[in-house]
C-alpha angles and dihedrals in degrees: 000000000000097000097059091049092051093048090048092050090049093050114120115262119237130203092262090051090053092049094050092049091047091054089060103035110028109112097208092053091045090052091052090049091051090049090053092050090050093048092052089065094057099083090050091050094051094039090054090061089059092058126079114287115216124190135172126208132189135181126189119182146165113225132196115201127191124192129185125192110229095215104038096026089222113158126217124191127187136172122209140161124239132197133191124187123179140173122198132189125187129178127184112234101172118017112142091181090063091052090051092047091051091052089047091052090055089053089049089057091051090050092050091050091051093046091048091051090047089051089053091052091047089049090056091051095045094044093047092046092049091046095050092044090052091044091052091048089050092052092046089050091051090049091049091050091050091048090050092051093047092047091047090053091049091048092051090049092050089049091054091047090052091050090052091048092248100108133046131244089240093059092048093049092048091052090045089055090048090049093051090047091050090052090051091050089050091053090050091049092049092049091049090050090052090051092049091047091053091052090051091047091055088060100041100031090227134093117245116205094181136012127216115241122237121269127209111002118251114249109197117211120244113251120226119235093239089059095057095081091053091048091050091051091049091049091050092052099039101037108118093209092055092047090048091051090048090052091049089053091050089051091050091048091052089049088058089052091049093048093050091049087066086081093056128088124254124224124194135175111227126189124176139172127187138174122203125193116196092347094176143002092266093052101050115153091020134117120207123194121199125193122182136174118175146153111239115206123188119189118187109225107168132359101171093259094295094120094051090046090053090050092053091048094052092047090054091048089051090054088051091051090048091054091048090050092052090047091052091052091049092050089051091053091049091049 
C-alpha cells in the first residue's frame, strides 16, 4: 500500500491541480472567504435590534438598619433581607438609524461577495502566473542540464583527441570553459526553479517536485466587432471591481442617511414589571408590585454641532465613493 501512495505523491502537478490546492490553502483567498462569512452575519445583528428586547434583573441583599430617636437618644437596630425582581421589555417603534444600519448591512454583504469573487479571480491569476513561471523554470533547468551533458561529452571527446595527438590544447581549453559555464548556468537554473517552486508552494500549501507540461495549445476564437459592445456590457455588469465599488458607494450613501437620522426623534415602547420584597426599613414584611407600560420619546435638541459635522463628513465620503465607482467603470472600459 505504500508504493501507490508514493507514486501518487510524486506525480507531476498540473494547472488544475494547482488551482484546486490553492482554493483550499491560499491564505489571501481564505481571508476573503472569512470576511464574507463575517459580513453575512451583519443583517441579522442589525435586524435583531429592531425586535423586542427582553431583560430580567434580580437583586438579593441583606440589610442592617440603625435608628436613633432625637429626643430620647434611644437606638434601634434591625436586620432584614430584601429582594427585587424585575422584567423589562422594550421595542423600537421609530428608529431611523436602525433602518439605515440595516440597509448598510445589506450593502456590506454585497461588498463582501464582490471582494470574495475578486479574490477568486486574483487567485486564478496568481496561481497561473506562479505555475507558468515554475514550469518555465523547470524547462530551462532541463535545457541547462542537457547543455551540460552535451558540453561534457564534447569536452571528454576533445580530451581523448588531445591525448591521442589529434586535437589541440586550445580546443580542449575552450571546451573546458564552455563546460564550466554550462555547469554554472545549470546551477542558476536549478536555483531559479527552487525559487519558483517556493512561490507556488506559498499559494498551494504543498511542495511540487515536478510540474506537468501543457498539452494541446489553446486557440482563442476571434471575436466579431459587433460582439464587442455586448462583451463590454457584460464586463461592466459582471466585473467584481465595479460591483465592489458600487457596494462601497451604497454603503457611503446609507451612512449619509444614518447621519441625518441623528436629527430625528426616537420612539420606543417600554413595558416593565417588578416585585419588591422588604424594599426598605419602613416597608419590612411588605411586597410591592409595579407594572408599567409607556411610550418613550427622545427628541434631540442640541448636540454641539457633532451631528451636522457627521453629516458633512459622510457626504464628502459619498462623493469619494462616487469618484472611485466612476474610476472603476472607466478602467473596465479601458480593459
